[in-house]
C-alpha positions in Angstrom: 9.5 21.8 -16.1 10.5 18.2 -15.7 8.2 15.4 -16.6 8.5 11.7 -15.7 8.2 9.2 -18.5 8.6 5.4 -18.5 12.1 4.7 -19.7 12.4 4.3 -23.4 16.0 3.1 -23.7 14.8 -0.4 -23.4 12.1 -1.0 -26.1 9.6 -3.6 -27.0 10.1 -7.0 -25.4 12.8 -5.7 -23.1 10.4 -3.1 -21.6 7.8 -5.9 -21.0 10.4 -7.9 -19.3 11.3 -5.1 -17.0 7.7 -4.5 -16.0 7.1 -8.2 -15.4 9.8 -8.4 -12.8 10.2 -5.5 -10.4 9.3 -2.0 -11.4 10.2 -0.4 -14.7 12.4 2.6 -14.0 11.0 6.0 -14.2 13.4 8.1 -16.3 13.7 11.8 -15.9 15.5 14.5 -17.9 18.3 16.5 -16.2 18.4 20.2 -15.5 20.7 22.8 -17.0 24.0 21.4 -15.9 27.1 21.1 -17.9 27.8 18.4 -20.6 29.8 16.1 -18.2 27.0 16.1 -15.6 24.3 15.5 -18.2 26.1 12.2 -19.1 25.8 11.0 -15.5 22.8 9.0 -14.4 21.9 8.6 -10.7 19.2 6.2 -9.7 17.3 5.1 -6.6 15.3 2.1 -5.4 12.8 2.5 -2.5 11.9 0.0 0.0 8.3 -1.2 0.2 7.2 2.0 1.9 7.4 3.8 -1.4 8.6 7.3 -2.2 5.5 8.9 -0.6 6.1 7.4 2.9 6.5 10.9 4.5 9.7 9.5 5.9 13.1 8.2 4.8 12.2 7.1 1.3 10.6 10.4 0.5 13.6 12.2 2.0 16.0 10.2 -0.2 13.9 10.9 -3.3 14.0 14.6 -2.5 17.8 14.4 -2.4 17.9 12.7 -5.8 15.6 15.3 -7.3 17.7 18.1 -5.8 20.8 16.6 -7.3 19.1 16.5 -10.7 18.1 20.1 -10.4 21.4 21.4 -9.1 23.8 19.2 -11.2 21.9 18.7 -14.4 22.2 15.0 -14.2 19.7 12.4 -15.5 17.8 10.3 -12.9 15.7 7.2 -12.7 13.7 5.6 -9.9 12.2 2.2 -9.1 9.6 2.0 -6.4 9.4 -1.4 -4.6 6.0 -2.8 -3.7 7.4 -5.7 -1.7 10.7 -7.1 -0.6 10.8 -9.4 -3.6 11.1 -6.3 -5.8 14.4 -5.2 -4.4 16.8 -7.3 -6.5 15.0 -7.0 -9.8 14.5 -3.3 -9.3 18.2 -2.8 -8.8 19.0 -5.0 -11.8 16.6 -3.0 -13.9 18.3 0.2 -13.0 21.7 -1.3 -13.8 20.4 -2.4 -17.2 19.2 1.2 -17.7 22.8 2.3 -17.6 22.8 4.0 -14.2 26.2 5.2 -13.0 25.2 5.3 -9.4 22.3 3.4 -7.7 21.2 4.5 -4.3 19.1 2.0 -2.3 17.0 3.2 0.6 16.9 1.2 3.8 18.4 -1.7 5.8 16.1 -4.2 4.1 17.9 -3.7 0.8 21.3 -4.5 2.3 21.6 -8.0 0.8 20.2 -7.1 -2.6 22.7 -4.2 -2.7 25.6 -6.4 -1.7 24.7 -9.0 -4.3 24.3 -6.4 -7.1 27.5 -4.5 -6.2 29.5 -7.7 -6.1 28.2 -8.7 -9.5 28.6 -5.2 -11.0 31.9 -3.7 -9.8 31.8 -0.9 -12.4 28.6 0.5 -11.0 28.7 2.7 -7.9 26.2 2.2 -5.1 25.0 4.2 -2.1 22.9 2.6 0.6 20.9 4.7 3.1 20.8 3.5 6.7 22.8 0.4 6.2 25.9 -1.3 4.8 26.1 -3.9 2.1 25.5 -7.4 3.3 26.0 -10.9 2.0 23.3 -13.6 1.8 23.9 -14.5 5.5 23.4 -11.0 6.7 27.1 -10.3 7.3 28.4 -6.8 6.6 30.7 -6.7 3.6 32.9 -3.8 2.6 33.0 -3.2 -1.1 35.0 -0.6 -3.0 31.8 0.4 -5.0 29.4 0.8 -2.1 29.2 3.9 0.1 27.0 3.7 3.2 24.9 6.8 4.0 24.2 6.6 7.7 23.1 8.9 10.5 24.0 9.0 14.2 20.4 9.7 15.2 21.1 8.7 18.8 22.5 12.3 19.2 19.3 14.0 18.1 17.1 11.5 19.8 18.9 12.3 23.1 17.7 15.9 22.7 14.2 14.6 21.9 14.2 12.4 25.0 15.2 15.3 27.2 12.5 17.5 25.6 9.9 14.8 26.0 10.7 14.3 29.7 10.5 18.1 30.2 7.1 18.4 28.4 5.4 15.3 29.8 2.5 16.0 32.1 2.1 12.4 33.2 5.7 11.5 33.9 5.6 8.7 31.3 6.7 8.7 27.7 7.1 5.9 25.2 8.8 4.7 22.0 8.6 1.8 19.6 10.2 0.7 16.4 9.2 -0.9 13.1 11.8 -3.6 13.2 14.6 -4.3 15.7 17.4 -3.2 13.4 20.3 -0.8 14.2 19.0 2.1 12.2 15.8 1.9 14.3 17.1 1.1 17.7 19.7 3.8 17.5 16.9 6.3 17.8 15.4 4.5 20.8 18.8 4.3 22.6 19.3 8.0 22.4 15.7 8.8 23.4 16.0 6.7 26.6 19.3 8.3 27.5 17.8 11.8 27.0 15.0 11.0 29.4 17.5 9.7 31.9 19.6 12.9 31.5 16.5 15.0 32.3 15.9 12.8 35.4 19.5 13.2 36.5 19.4 17.0 36.1 16.0 17.6 37.5 15.7 14.9 40.1 12.6 13.5 38.5 11.5 10.0 37.6 10.0 10.2 34.1 9.5 6.7 32.8 10.1 5.5 29.3 7.9 2.6 28.0 8.7 0.5 24.9 12.5 0.2 25.1 15.0 -1.2 27.6 18.4 0.1 26.3 20.5 -2.2 28.5 18.6 -5.3 27.6 18.1 -4.2 24.0 14.5 -5.3 24.2 11.2 -3.5 23.5 8.1 -2.9 21.4 8.1 -3.3 17.6 5.4 -3.2 15.0 6.9 -6.0 12.9 7.5 -3.8 9.9 7.0 -0.4 8.4 3.7 -0.6 6.6 0.8 -1.8 8.9 -0.5 1.5 10.5 -2.9 -0.5 12.6 0.0 -1.9 14.5 1.2 1.6 15.3 -2.2 2.6 16.5 -2.5 -0.5 18.7 0.9 0.0 20.3 0.3 3.6 20.9 -3.1 3.0 22.4 -1.5 0.5 24.8 1.1 3.1 25.8 -1.6 5.8 26.3 -3.5 3.4 28.5 -0.3 2.9 30.6 0.0 6.7 31.1 2.3 7.8 28.3 1.5 11.3 26.8 4.4 11.7 24.4 5.2 8.9 21.9 8.2 8.5 19.6 7.4 6.0 16.8 10.5 4.9 14.8 8.6 3.1 12.1 8.1 5.1 9.0 4.5 5.1 7.7 3.4 2.9 10.7 3.8 6.1 12.7 0.7 7.4 11.0 -1.2 5.0 13.3 0.4 6.7 16.2 -0.9 10.0 15.0 -4.4 8.5 14.6 -4.3 7.2 18.2 -3.0 10.5 19.5 -5.8 12.3 17.7 -8.3 10.1 19.5 -6.7 10.7 22.9 -6.6 13.8 25.1 -3.3 15.6 25.7 -1.1 13.2 23.8 1.7 14.4 21.4 4.1 12.7 19.0 7.7 13.1 18.1 8.1 12.2 14.4 11.3 10.8 12.9 13.4 11.1 9.7 11.6 14.2 8.2 9.9 17.2 9.7 6.6 15.6 10.5 4.7 18.9 10.9 5.5 19.6 7.3 5.0 16.2 5.9 1.8 15.6 7.9 0.3 19.1 8.0 -3.1 17.9 9.1 -1.5 16.5 12.2 0.9 19.4 12.9 -1.1 20.2 16.1 0.0 16.8 17.5 3.7 16.8 16.6 5.9 18.3 19.3 9.1 18.1 17.1 10.8 15.6 14.9 14.2 13.8 15.1 15.4 14.5 11.6 17.9 12.6 9.4 19.0 14.9 6.6 18.8 12.0 4.2 18.2 14.3 1.2 21.4 16.4 1.6 23.3 13.2 2.4 22.2 11.5 -0.8 22.9 14.7 -2.8 26.4 14.9 -1.3 27.2 11.3 -2.4 25.8 11.9 -5.9 27.8 15.1 -6.2 31.0 13.3 -5.2 30.3 10.6 -7.8 29.6 13.2 -10.5 32.9 14.9 -9.6 34.7 11.5 -9.9 35.4 11.6 -6.1 33.3 8.6 -5.1 34.8 6.4 -2.4 33.5 3.8 0.1 34.1 5.8 3.2 30.8 6.0 5.0 28.9 9.3 5.1 27.8 9.7 8.8 25.3 12.5 9.6 25.8 14.0 13.1 24.7 17.1 15.0 28.1 18.7 14.2 27.6 18.4 10.4 23.9 19.1 10.5 23.2 15.5 9.3 20.8 15.0 12.2 18.9 17.4 14.4 15.5 18.4 15.9 12.9 20.1 13.8 11.3 23.4 14.9 8.6 23.1 17.5 6.1 24.7 15.1 2.6 24.8 16.7 4.2 23.8 20.1 6.6 26.7 20.0 4.6 28.7 22.5 4.1 25.7 24.8 7.8 24.7 25.3 9.2 26.8 28.1 12.2 29.0 27.1 14.2 27.4 29.9 13.7 24.0 28.4 14.5 25.3 24.9 17.7 26.7 26.2 18.6 23.5 28.0 18.0 21.4 24.8 20.2 23.9 22.8 22.9 23.6 25.4 22.8 19.8 25.3 23.2 20.0 21.5 26.3 22.2 21.9 27.7 19.9 24.6 27.3 16.9 22.3 29.0 18.8 19.4 31.9 19.9 21.6 32.3 16.4 23.1 31.4 17.4 26.6 28.6 14.9 26.4 29.0 11.6 24.5 25.9 9.9 23.4 26.7 6.2 23.4 24.8 3.6 21.4 26.0 0.2 20.1 23.7 0.8 17.2 25.3 4.0 16.1 27.1 3.8 12.7 30.8 3.1 13.0 
């Protein structure tokens, strides 16, 4: 059984210095892999949501731990408490002799770019973004591999499903911040609702996002659950009965608002919300999942096998990198005809019969 211990490779004064600036890495022993793998150290830095966010940080962490178990590598993590922790946390992991550092989220793009530029011998993966310079411009570096997901494809299915399940004829979505890895969900969702209207001759409305204008509702971050609750309450007051929050832990505020309302359900994102939020499973219709864990493990495996490159990993419906979660407690409520239509749309997207377009999709 593995146990986490505060890293001991840096002793005395050095350890104090680490804890004074950023988070001291948590070092963990590897599994039963071979000698070569046991010499490899893969590390991860969370954003301020932390590794228990029931969303993309937790999914990334699970991928790291799976790689540790399956490959026998050593791992270390640094959990950020605020944005100011990003750079020192990355530096601490580099100082702890990490071969690969995976950073989680768009907000770490500049810190990742700076660290990768300064440390060309260290390999980096970044979830949901590319490396950026200090001005926010994307930079391509040989030692940085983006780990991204075309969630517009899966959100398209969720939008069609939501339109088919809505009793009020109004659904809604909102984001944490207006960044591509968030709005790509919203683009697909809006188009999925539009597809349902086209097929069925209905007029289901979507609140919270205008795809053409790229304008909509945002919580201003990924931490303040009260903002999610407030936005959701406003949508419910406007008639929405199915809500898609693309905001990490802020979505817990949406679950709270839905619980207080009557006949309102939620579509979760990133992970299977019915599993990560079991107390709210009766509210979660499905989830638009990014298979972040398998994506992270895939990149780590390539690095261990000395096959690391900077070609982006892009999760799609075709490679099972994105998808819809099971309907769980709603399985008996979703008509079989609607289930079949959603499945057919999935196959049409995979075959190229339908192309889900979003300027925010990873390129």
